[in-house]
N, C-alpha and C positions, 0 to 999 in steps of 0.2 A: 372597643375592647371591654369597656365597663359592662356593657350589656352581655357580652359573652361570659365574663366572669360571674355575672349575676345568674345566668342560666345554669352554669356549672355548679354554683352554690345550691341550686334547687334540683340537683341531679336525681335525688331520691323521689321528688315529686314527678319528674320526667319519667323515671322508671315505672312508677305506679300508674301514671297516665298511659304509658305504652301497654302495660299489662291489662289495664282496663279496656283499651281499644281492641286488643287481641281476644280477650276472653268475653268481653261484653257484647260483641257484635252478634253472636248467636246464642247468648245466654237465654236459657229457658227452652231452647229447641231440643228435640230428641237426639239429633245427630251432631249438634254442637259445631265444633270447628271443622268437621267433615264437609260442611257446606262450602268451605273454601275450595274443596276439590270438586264437589258435585256441581256447583253453579257453572263454572267454566266448562266442565265436561258436557253438561246438558246443552250449553250454547254450541260447543263444537259439534255435538251430535246433530243438532237441528241444521246447522249450516252445511255439514258434511253430506246430509241427505238431500237438501234442497238445491244448493248452488251448483253442484256438478251437472245437474239437469238443465239449469239455466244458462250456464256458460260453456258446457262441454268439458271434456277432459283436457284442458289446455295447460294445466299446471301439474307437473310430476309430483308424486307424493303429496297430493292435495290435503289429505288428512293431517299430515305433519305440518304442512304449510299453515293450515288453520290453527292448529294447537300452538305453534310458535308465534302466532299473531294474537289469538284470543287471550292467552294467559297474561302476556304483558299489557294488553289493552285493559283487561279486568283490573290489573294492578293500578293502572293509571286512572281509570274512571272511578274506582272505589276511593282512592286517595283524594281526588279532586272534589268529589261529591261530599264525602265525610269532612274533608278539610274546610270546605266552604261554610259548613254549618257548625264547625267545631266551637267557635266562640259563643254563638247563640245557644247551642246545646248545653253549655256550661254556665248559663246566666246566673244560676244560684250561687255557685262558688265565687264567681267574679264579683258579685255584689258584697260578699262577706269577707273574703280573704285576699290579701295582696300576694301576687306572685308574678313572674314574667309571663305576660299573656301569650307570647309566642310559643310557650311550651305546648299549648293546646294543638295548634296546627302541626308543630314539629313532631309531637307524639303520633299524630295521624300518619304522617309521612314515614316515620320509622317503623311503626307497626305494619304499615302497608308493605314496605320492602321485606320485612320479616315473613309476612304471609306469602309474598311473591316467591321468596326462596323456597319455602315449603311447597308451593304450587309447582315449582320447577321439577319436582319429582314426577309430576304428570307428564311433562315434556320428555324427561328421561325414559319413563316407562314406554311411551309411544315410539321414540326413536329406537329403542332396544328391541321391542317386539316386532317392529317393521323392518328390522335388519339394517337400519341406517347406521346404528352404532354411535359411538362418541369419539371425540378427538381431543387433543391437547388444547384446542381453541376454547374449551369450556373455562379455562382459567381467566378468560376475559369477561366472563359473566358478571362478576362483581363490579367491574369498571362500567359496563353498560348500565347495570341496575342503579349505580350511584348517580350517573348522569341523568337517568330518567327520574330518580328521586329528587335531584336538584331542580329539574324542570317542574315537577309536580309541586314542590315546595314554593318555587318562585311564583306559581299561580295561586296557591291556596292562601299564602300570607296576605296579599292584598284583597283577595275575594272574601276571605273570612271577616276582614275588617269592614269592607264595603257592605257586606250582608247585614251588619248591625244597623246601618243607616238606611240602606235600600233593601227592604225585605223581599223584593222580587228577585234579588240576585241569584238565589239558589235555583229558582225555576228557569231563569235565563241560562244558567250554567248547564242545567240538564238538557235544555234544547240544543245548546251549542255542542255539547258532547255527542248528542245523537247525530248531529250533522257531521261532526268531526270523524265519527266512526266510518262514515262512507267516504270521507276525504283522506283516509289513511289506508294504505294497501294491506288490509287485514284479510279480506275475502278475495281479493284479486291481486294480480301482479301488474306493475306498470308496463311490462313487456306486451301486455294485451292491448295497450292503447298507443301503439306506434303511430297510428294515423289520427290520433286525437289532436285537438287544437293545442298550440304551444302554451296558451294561457292556462289551460286546464292542467297540463303537465307541469308547468312552472309552479302553479299554486300547490300541487301535491308535493313537489320537491322542496318547496319552502316550508312545508310542514315538518317540524323537527321529529315528530313521531314516525314519519316515513323512514328516516335514517336509523332511528332506534329499532324499529321493527325489522328492518333489513339486517341490522347488526345481530339481533337475536337469531335470525334465520341463518346467517352466515356461520355462527358458531355451533348451532344445534343441527341444522339440516344440511348445509353445504360443506361443512368442515373446512372453512377458510377464514382468513383474517378479515375482519370488517374493514371498510374504507375508513382508516383512522383519520384522514383529513376531514372528511365530512363529520365523523364522530367528534373530532376536536372542535369543529365549528359549532356543533350542537352544545358541547360543553361550555364554550365561551359565551354563546348566546344565553344559555341557562344561567351562567354565573352573573351576567349583566342583568338579566331579568330578576334574579334572586336579590341582588342589591337594590334594584328599583322597587321591587315588591316589598322588601323589608322596610325601606324608607317610608313607603305609603302606609304600611302597617303601624310603624312607630308614630307617624303623624296622626293617624286616626284613633289609636288606642286610648287616647286621653278621655274620650267620651263613652267608652264601653260601659262603664258602671251605670251611667245615666240612661243609656239608650236600650240596654238589653231588657 
């Protein structure tokens, strides 16, 4: 509780850090924050052209299926990559000024979810122009996004701390994220692998992002309530990981000023 009160007392620094993350990412570029829309759109365009020829038209509304997977994935990978390097990237201020160090990864996670909500305008645009429309299930969007943010924060707290001591961490994270992309049903549906090995299907179903992606598709594409039991399990797992990750962060932060 003391740590929480301390973070709250530095709320102005947290707000400033969040604004810096949002504005600074594309600072100096001609299109600025528009890249938050352009990058996922370009990814969707590439996959929408290539993968239907590789897999055949086995998924209805494949373009929308892609959009509702790529946008949340972009949110996840952006937060994890930026969060992992957040402490090292702010080495200068860490050496000079005291403040709760967890503000740095926390600001990355919060700015990430803000950008994600903005990017959801892309999803709404696609579902409207394709005649799919919207439903009341969209009110569940903040709940799913909060669970994903918790999961992301649970990962970047320990990773940002470990990256101070093991400088290869950020490169390992990039590699794992690339592998995880294909281990998450973003480009494909699990229904395509009914004859796959049980181990393969079990591993994908153990991936919490699988159920998060399915939940986004339920509310945007299929207009139905997500599996709240599975989503609740992801929430509980994320909460446990968040506690463990925070304890690791607190344990390692004592040496930040000397190691950065």
